[in-house]
Short mmCIF file of the C-alpha atoms (twelve columns), coordinates in Angstrom:
data_MODEL
# 
_entry.id   MODEL 
# 
loop_
_atom_site.group_PDB 
_atom_site.id 
_atom_site.type_symbol 
_atom_site.label_atom_id 
_atom_site.label_alt_id 
_atom_site.label_comp_id 
_atom_site.label_asym_id 
_atom_site.label_seq_id 
_atom_site.Cartn_x 
_atom_site.Cartn_y 
_atom_site.Cartn_z 
_atom_site.pdbx_PDB_model_num 
ATOM 1  C CA . MET A 1  -19.006 -8.121  -25.750 1 
ATOM 2  C CA . PRO A 2  -17.677 -5.324  -23.454 1 
ATOM 3  C CA . LEU A 3  -15.338 -6.142  -20.572 1 
ATOM 4  C CA . TYR A 4  -15.860 -4.791  -17.137 1 
ATOM 5  C CA . TYR A 5  -13.781 -4.867  -14.020 1 
ATOM 6  C CA . PHE A 6  -15.028 -4.952  -10.583 1 
ATOM 7  C CA . ASN A 7  -12.834 -3.342  -7.843  1 
ATOM 8  C CA . ILE A 8  -14.021 -4.007  -4.156  1 
ATOM 9  C CA . GLN A 9  -13.341 -1.955  -1.173  1 
ATOM 10 C CA . ASP A 10 -14.379 -2.959  2.356   1 
ATOM 11 C CA . GLY A 11 -13.106 -0.086  4.479   1 
ATOM 12 C CA . ARG A 12 -9.891  -2.016  5.343   1 
ATOM 13 C CA . SER A 13 -8.710  -3.341  2.034   1 
ATOM 14 C CA . HIS A 14 -8.879  -2.954  -1.761  1 
ATOM 15 C CA . SER A 15 -9.165  -5.857  -4.195  1 
ATOM 16 C CA . SER A 16 -8.661  -4.944  -7.811  1 
ATOM 17 C CA . ASP A 17 -10.080 -7.259  -10.589 1 
ATOM 18 C CA . THR A 18 -7.305  -7.889  -13.138 1 
ATOM 19 C CA . GLU A 19 -9.300  -10.337 -15.429 1 
ATOM 20 C CA . GLY A 20 -12.576 -8.639  -16.000 1 
ATOM 21 C CA . THR A 21 -15.855 -10.159 -16.989 1 
ATOM 22 C CA . GLU A 22 -17.711 -9.886  -20.274 1 
ATOM 23 C CA . TYR A 23 -21.346 -8.440  -20.203 1 
ATOM 24 C CA . THR A 24 -23.763 -7.358  -22.665 1 
ATOM 25 C CA . GLY A 25 -23.732 -3.893  -21.302 1 
ATOM 26 C CA . VAL A 26 -23.420 -1.837  -18.165 1 
ATOM 27 C CA . HIS A 27 -26.853 -2.686  -16.754 1 
ATOM 28 C CA . GLU A 28 -26.030 -6.439  -16.659 1 
ATOM 29 C CA . ALA A 29 -22.719 -5.521  -14.899 1 
ATOM 30 C CA . GLN A 30 -24.775 -3.234  -12.444 1 
ATOM 31 C CA . VAL A 31 -26.984 -6.155  -11.534 1 
ATOM 32 C CA . ASP A 32 -24.020 -8.444  -10.783 1 
ATOM 33 C CA . ALA A 33 -22.374 -5.677  -8.785  1 
ATOM 34 C CA . ILE A 34 -25.408 -5.358  -6.487  1 
ATOM 35 C CA . ARG A 35 -25.612 -9.127  -6.118  1 
ATOM 36 C CA . MET A 36 -21.849 -9.044  -5.156  1 
ATOM 37 C CA . LEU A 37 -22.456 -6.339  -2.454  1 
ATOM 38 C CA . VAL A 38 -25.236 -8.408  -0.886  1 
ATOM 39 C CA . ALA A 39 -23.098 -11.613 -0.874  1 
ATOM 40 C CA . ILE A 40 -20.099 -9.725  0.615   1 
ATOM 41 C CA . ALA A 41 -22.395 -8.118  3.332   1 
ATOM 42 C CA . ARG A 42 -23.834 -11.479 4.196   1 
ATOM 43 C CA . ASP A 43 -20.349 -12.926 4.774   1 
ATOM 44 C CA . GLU A 44 -18.683 -9.902  6.464   1 
ATOM 45 C CA . TRP A 45 -21.217 -8.118  8.581   1 
ATOM 46 C CA . PRO A 46 -22.424 -10.748 11.052  1 
ATOM 47 C CA . ASP A 47 -19.188 -10.545 12.917  1 
ATOM 48 C CA . GLY A 48 -18.702 -6.986  12.423  1 
ATOM 49 C CA . ARG A 49 -15.598 -7.156  10.101  1 
ATOM 50 C CA . ALA A 50 -17.011 -4.474  7.549   1 
ATOM 51 C CA . ASN A 51 -19.431 -1.780  7.698   1 
ATOM 52 C CA . HIS A 52 -18.900 0.073   4.457   1 
ATOM 53 C CA . LEU A 53 -18.612 -1.743  1.113   1 
ATOM 54 C CA . VAL A 54 -18.033 -0.239  -2.379  1 
ATOM 55 C CA . VAL A 55 -18.010 -1.980  -5.681  1 
ATOM 56 C CA . GLN A 56 -16.619 0.113   -8.556  1 
ATOM 57 C CA . ILE A 57 -17.010 -1.018  -12.105 1 
ATOM 58 C CA . SER A 58 -14.520 0.056   -14.813 1 
ATOM 59 C CA . ASP A 59 -14.709 -0.407  -18.484 1 
ATOM 60 C CA . GLU A 60 -12.113 -1.997  -20.884 1 
ATOM 61 C CA . ASN A 61 -10.028 1.117   -20.630 1 
ATOM 62 C CA . HIS A 62 -10.202 0.993   -16.698 1 
ATOM 63 C CA . GLN A 63 -12.300 4.144   -16.638 1 
ATOM 64 C CA . PRO A 64 -14.894 4.103   -13.875 1 
ATOM 65 C CA . VAL A 65 -18.542 3.633   -15.178 1 
ATOM 66 C CA . MET A 66 -20.328 2.932   -12.107 1 
ATOM 67 C CA . GLU A 67 -20.067 2.646   -8.371  1 
ATOM 68 C CA . ALA A 68 -22.395 0.697   -5.947  1 
ATOM 69 C CA . LYS A 69 -22.097 1.274   -2.214  1 
ATOM 70 C CA . ILE A 70 -23.831 -0.193  0.903   1 
ATOM 71 C CA . ASP A 71 -23.409 0.887   4.543   1 
ATOM 72 C CA . CYS A 72 -24.388 -0.886  7.735   1 
ATOM 73 C CA . ALA A 73 -24.454 0.041   11.273  1 
ATOM 74 C CA . VAL A 74 -25.620 -2.090  14.189  1 
ATOM 75 C CA . THR A 75 -26.495 -0.735  17.520  1 
ATOM 76 C CA . ILE A 76 -27.027 -3.232  20.478  1 
ATOM 77 C CA . PHE A 77 -29.013 -1.846  23.180  1 
ATOM 78 C CA . ASP A 78 -28.880 -3.096  26.854  1 
ATOM 79 C CA . THR A 79 -32.316 -4.953  26.846  1 
ATOM 80 C CA . ALA A 80 -31.342 -6.931  30.063  1 
ATOM 81 C CA . THR A 81 -31.706 -3.725  32.067  1 
ATOM 82 C CA . LYS A 82 -35.068 -2.907  30.703  1 
ATOM 83 C CA . HIS A 83 -36.345 -6.365  31.198  1 
ATOM 84 C CA . ASN A 84 -35.221 -6.422  34.931  1 
ATOM 85 C CA . THR A 85 -36.807 -3.058  35.483  1 
ATOM 86 C CA . GLY A 86 -40.140 -4.398  34.138  1 
ATOM 87 C CA . ALA A 87 -39.872 -7.568  36.195  1 
ATOM 88 C CA . SER A 88 -39.495 -5.510  39.614  1 
ATOM 89 C CA . ARG A 89 -42.733 -3.676  39.174  1 
# 
């Protein structure tokens, strides 16, 4: 089975996969990359530590074959002012 490497960037750091993982093909590796992005986002975004994540998959020759990205932006609006305005009417 082919070996694939997953390199992760979170906007602050880069983590290189030195061991690799065997998959039946690139589609199976792609599915895992997406699962990885979701798991990392779940862990990192609630406290605002990351807003841009990239997982790059490379083949056995360390040549890139796929890249999956996810971005997140959170805007908090001042709802207290809006509620206070509505209550004074």
